[in-house]
N, C-alpha and C positions, 0 to 999 in steps of 0.2 A: 280191579278191586271193587267190591260192593260198597255202597256209601249209605250211612245212616245219618240223618239230621234230626237232632233232638231240639224241640222248641219249648221254651218256657214262656207262655203267653202273659201279657200284662196289660192293664188298662191305664197304667201311669208310667211316667218316665222321670228319671232323675237328671236328665240332660239340660233342664232349663232353669237351674238354680242361678238366680241373679247374683247372690252372694259369692258363689264359687267362681263365677266368671269375673267378678270384680277383683277377687283376691288372686286370680290366676291359679287357682287350685283345680286339680282334675275333678270332673264330674264323675262321681262314683255311686254305685248302689251298695246295699248292705253286704250281701253275700250271694254267691251263685247257688243253683239248685243242686242239693246233695244227691237226690235220687238219680239225676242225670249222670253224675260221676260214678255212682254205683253200677248203673247199667253199662257205662263205658268199660268199667273194670271186668264185667262179665262178657263183654263182646270179644269174639275171636279176632286175632290180628288180621285175618283176611278181609275184615271190614274196616273202613275208615269211619270215624265217629266225630261229628261236628256239633257243637253246642251253640244254640242261638237263644239269647236272653232278650226278650222284647223291652225290658227295662232300659237296655243300653244299645240294642241292635234293631234294625229293621228286618223284617222277614223278606227274604228273596224267594219269590214264588217261581222263579225260573231256574232255581238250582237243580243241578243234576243229582238225583238221589234215588236209591232203591226203596228206602223206607223212611217215612216221616213219622216221628214219634212226638206226641204233644202231651204235655202235662196239664191236667185240668183239676182245679179246685173250684169250690162253689162260686167264689168271687170272680173267677176268670172263665167259667164254663162257656158263656156265650162267645167270648173272644176265641176260645179254643175251637168252637164250632165254626166260626168264620174262617179261621186259618185252615182248618181241615177241609172246608168246602172249596176253598181256592185251590188247594193242592189236588183234591179229587177231580176237579174240573180239568186239571192238566194230566190226569191219568196216573197220579201217584198213589201208592199204597200207604194208607194212613192208620196208625195205631194211636189210640188215646188211653192214657193211664192217669193215675192220680186218685186222690181221695174221693172226688165227685163220682167216680165210676162205681164205687162201692154202694152208693145210695141211689144211683139213677142209671144203672147199666143199660136198661132198655132205651132210655132217652139218648144216652151217649152212643149206643149202637147205630142209631139212625144217622149219625154224622161221621162215621168212620168205617174202615174195613175190619177193624179188630179192636176189642175192648180188653184192657189189661186191668183186672180187678185184684188189688192186693199188692203184696211185696214183690219187687222185681227179681229178688234173688231166686225165687222158686219158679217164676214164670218165664223169664227172659230166655234162658237156654232153650226151652221147649218152643217158644215162639219163633226163634231164629231157625231152629231145625225144621219146623213145619213150613216156614216161609221158603226155605231153600228147596224143600221137596214139593212145593206147590200146593200145600194142604193147610194154609193158614186158617185157623178157626175164627169164628165170629167173637167168641168170648173165651178168655182164659181166667180162671178164678181159683181161689184157695180150695173150693170143694173138690176140684179135680187135681190140683197141684198143692199139696200141703205146704204150709209156711216153712221156710228154712229155719234151722235151729241156730245157725251162725250168721252174724252180721258181717257183710263183706267190707273190705277197705276200698275207698273210692280211687278212681283214676283221676288224679288232680291235674294231669297234663293236658286235658281237653279245655281248660279254662284259661283265659287271659286275665290274671288277677290284678292287673294294674287298674282295672275298672271297678274294683270292689274294695270295700273298707276292711273286710274281715274274711278269715278262712272258716268255712263251715265244718263242723266235726260232730260226730255222734258216738256216744259211749253206751247208750241204752235205747231201748225201743219199747213203747207201750206205757200204759198207765192203768193201775188197778182201780182207780176211783171211777165213780159213775155220775159225774156232774151232768145234770139234765140237759144243759145247753151245748155240751161239748161233743164234737164229731170225731175226736181223736181215735175213738174205738175203731173207726173204719180205715184209719191209716196206720195205726201202730198196734191196735188190739189191746186187750186187757191183761194179757200175759206179759210180764216184765222181763225182757231179755237184756243181758249185759254182754258187752264186748270185753274180752281179756284186756287188762290195762296195758299189757305189753304191746298189744295190737294198736291201741290208741296212741301210745308213745311213739311207735314206729310211724304212724300216720303224721304226727306232729313233726317229727324229725324230717320227714319227707317235705312237708310244707315249709319248714324252716330253710330249706335250700333255696326257696324262692323269696325269703324274707330278709335278705341282707340289705341293710341301709345304715349308713353312718349316723344319720339324724334319727334318733330314737323315736321321735314323734311321727316319723313316716313309716315305722314298722307296723305291720298289720297285727291286729289282735285276732282272737279265736272266738267263734260263736258256737256254743253247744246248742244243737237244735233239738235236743231231747225234750220230750213233753214234760218230764218231771225228774230231776236229778236226785231228789230226796225221797226215794222209795226204799231202796236197799242201802241202809246206812253202812253196813260193813263194806259193801262194794264202793260206795262213794268215798269212804275214808281211804281205801286202797288207791282209788283213782287220784284223789287230791295229793296223797303222799308221792305218787308217781310224778305228778305235774310239777311239784315244788322245785326240783333241780333244773327243770327245763327253761326257766326264766321267761315264760310267756305271759301275756295278758289275755284274759278270757272273760266272757260273760255267759250266763246260763239262766235257767229258770227252775222253779220248784214251788213247793207249797209253803204257806205261812209258818207252819210249825218248825221249819228248819231253824228259825231264829232262836229257838229255845235250846239249841244244841251248841254249847260254847266251844266244844272241841272242833266240831265241823266248821263253825264260823272262823275259828282261828286258822284252820287248815286251808279254808277257801282263800282267805286273805294272803297267807304265806305262799300259796300256789299261783297267785297272780290274778285272782278274781277281782274285777274292777266294777262289775255291775251285775245285779241279780234281779230277775223279774219274778214277781209274786202275783198270783191271781187274787187280788182283794175282792173284786167283783162288786161287793156292796158293803156299805157301812151299817146296813139295817139287818139285824138277825133274821127277821121274818122273810127277807128276800133270799138269804142264804138257805134257809130251810125250804123255801119254795122250789129251789133247783138242786137240792141234795148236795149242798156244799158244806154242810156243817161238820163233816168228818175231818176236814183239815182246817176250816176257818172258824175262829172265834173272834168276834168284833173287839172284845176287850183285850185281845192280844196284839192287835194291829200296830199300835204305837210302839210297843215293846219290840216287836219284830223289826220295824223300820229303824228304831234307835240302835238295836243290837247290830244290825248290818252296818250302819254308819260308824259305829264305834270301832269296828275293825277295818274301816276304810273302803267298804264295799257300798257302792251307790245303789240304793234300792229303786226299782222301777215298779210302779203299781198299776195293775190293769183294773179298770172299772167298767161296769156295765150298767146302763140305765134303761128303764122301761119295765122293770118288774111290777107285778101286780100291787105291791105295797108302795111303790114309788108315786109320789105326788110332786107338785111343782116346788116344794120346799127341799127336795132331796139334793138339788144342785148346789145351793148355798151350804147345805149341811156337808156335802162332800168336799167342797172347796175349803171350808173351815177346817175340816179334818186334814186335808192335804197340807195346808199351810202350817197347822199346829204340829203335825207329826214330823215335818221336815222332808217329806217326799219331794224329789227333784224331777225325776222322769215319770210322767203320767200318761197312760194311754186310755182314752175314753171311747167306748163303743156303745152302740145301741143294741139292745137285746134282739137277737135275730134267730128265729126258729129254722135251723138248717135241716133239710131232709135227712132222715136216718137217726134223728135224736128224739129223746122223749119230749123235749120242749116242742118240737114240731107236731108231734102227735097230740099234745095237749092244747096247742094254740091254733091249729090249722083252721078251726071253725071261725076264728077271729081275724084271719088274714085277709087283706084286701088288695095286696100288691105284690104277689110273689110269682115271678116267672123266670127267675135266675137272671133277670136284667136289673134287679134292684140295686146292685153295687157296680153297675157297669162303668161309671165314671170315676170311682174313687178306689176300687180294689180293697175296700175296708168295710166294716160293718157300721156304716154311717147313714143308713137309710131306714125308714120306718116301714114295716110291712104288715103290721097288725095294729089293732085298736087297743091302746093302753086302757087300764081299768080306772085309774084315778086322776088322769089328766088327758088333755086332748093330744092328738098326734102333733099338732102345731106347737104346743107347749113343750112336748118332749124334744122336738127339734130345736126350738129356741133355747131351751135350757142346755142342751148339748153344745150348741154353738157358743153360748155365753161362757160355759165352763172352759171350752177349748181356748177361747181368747185369754182367759185368766191364767191358765196354766202354761201358755206359750209366751206370755209377756216376759221380756228379758229382765225387767226390774224384779219381778217375782222370782224368776229362776236364780238371779244373783243372790237374793236374800236366802234362798234355800241352799244354794251352794256354800255360802258362808257358814250356815249352820253345820253343814256336813264337814267342811274343812276344819272347823273349830274342835271337832273330835280328835283331830290329828295333832301334830304330824305322826305319820306311821313310818316305821323303819323301812318297810318294803314298798312304800309308795312315795317316791321322791317328789319334792316340789319342783316347779318349773325351772329349767336351766336358764342361764342368761341368754343363750341363743334362742330359746323358745319365747322368752319375754320380748326380745327384740323383734322376733317375727310377729308377735301380737301387736306391738306398737306400729310396725309397718302395715299390718292388716287394718288397724284403726285408721291410719292415714288414708289408705285407699277407700275405706268405707265413708270417711268424711268427705272426700272429694266427690262422692256420689250421693251426698246428702242423706246417707243412712245413719243418722246421728245416734239413734238408740243402739244400733249395733256397734257403732264406733265407741260409745260410752262403755258398753259391755266389754269390748276387747281391751280398752285401756284399764278398766277396773281389774280385769284378770291379770293384765301385764304387771301391775304395780302392787297387787295384794300379795303379801309375803307368803301366805299359805296356799296359794293356787297350785293345783296339780292337774295333770292330764290335759295337754295341749289340744289333742284331738277332740276331747269333749267340749272344750270352749268353742271350737270352730263348729262342731255339730249343733250346739245350741243356737248359734247365730244362724246357721243354715235352716234349722227346723223352724225358727221363729218366722221365717218367710210365710209359713202357712197362715199366719194371722191376716195376710193380705187377701185370702180367699174366704175368710170368715166375715159374714155380714155384721154390721154394727147392731147388736141386739141387746135388749135389757133382760135382766133376770125375770123370768115369767112369774116368779113369786111376788114381785114388787109391783 
């Protein structure tokens, strides 16, 4: 039997969480790579298919395999090249796919035997056939193999889900918007495709066979990896109606304007949505205009959006970007004041990064001073500065980013924000903590105290005894994520 090994490169690991070790909880990553599962579903039974995720596994370069497939995104491209090089030294045939291939296929081709550009549904069968016949091409692209009209269901059985917090699922592909900084066009395209809701339901029911646990807090949730769920309202309504009787918990993402749709918000909550990510990007209208984000974002709607999500029990997650031409050193305090006032709990802060293949890259490449795909090598996120900002120094941009990061990860701040959210409840479909979950938090607090993690201990005890607390896993996640404050240097607000 021929063997295929699929590798998801990473420059970070989730195995070293001090909190999870203290609590004797498993070290887990967010979710496995869905494209790997799609390729496995397309692979004939005469092949074995092994999934290796560097977030939780070490790459075995001595493995016996006929094909090595590596996924490359811009943040992990250098690591992908390193892995490919090691396998090619050993005479293995290496294929690299992923979003990075769409914008740098010539570069990628220097590090592998075959480049897979675009969606696997249309390319993978042809690649396997050519490989079997000894005629593997250097590049497979949508120009030669048109994109598939249907989205395939994944083969979930290649994954050991005990190492992950959630099940990945996809109902739609693509996004019609043209935000200047976004490279999603190269992975999903501008044409919005939808998967029949019956197919999504069947995938969830298959996952649920692996999701049996008497302790509800240990059951896995679902993560919709769709770029934007709120594009086709009719389809989304049908999807949410289908999800409601399944009794799952899920998270997804979409645009700010979803919060104006009361019916959709109600259906989201009733169907089990517990968190929803929105691309706030900036609280300054001129920054939104700069990157063509005004089609979906209006600054004066942000607080209403966040409040409306919280009212139905959905925790909003806001994504911010810093480094726009209109940003100066005052933007960080401005952003934090907004976050605190609005009640945002989950906040993701990134530095504006001109990725190849985007309009932003074309506009800013003459101002770039540190771009060779190694800029994110240590963090796997957009946390490095690669161009000269207009209204502040690069040092001030980094200092402001670190300062804000420390503020939003502080457990006292998170507790205050969570209380604001819970005070919108209780919600009929979102139960408060059970006695068993509260006892587990008290035990967790005792363990944290023995290791002198007093702030985390205080947070766990607060959650255990506050009557309106809900979502055990979220409490643990906040404690774990707060560990990131240990890597943030003590810095002052650059505006002060």
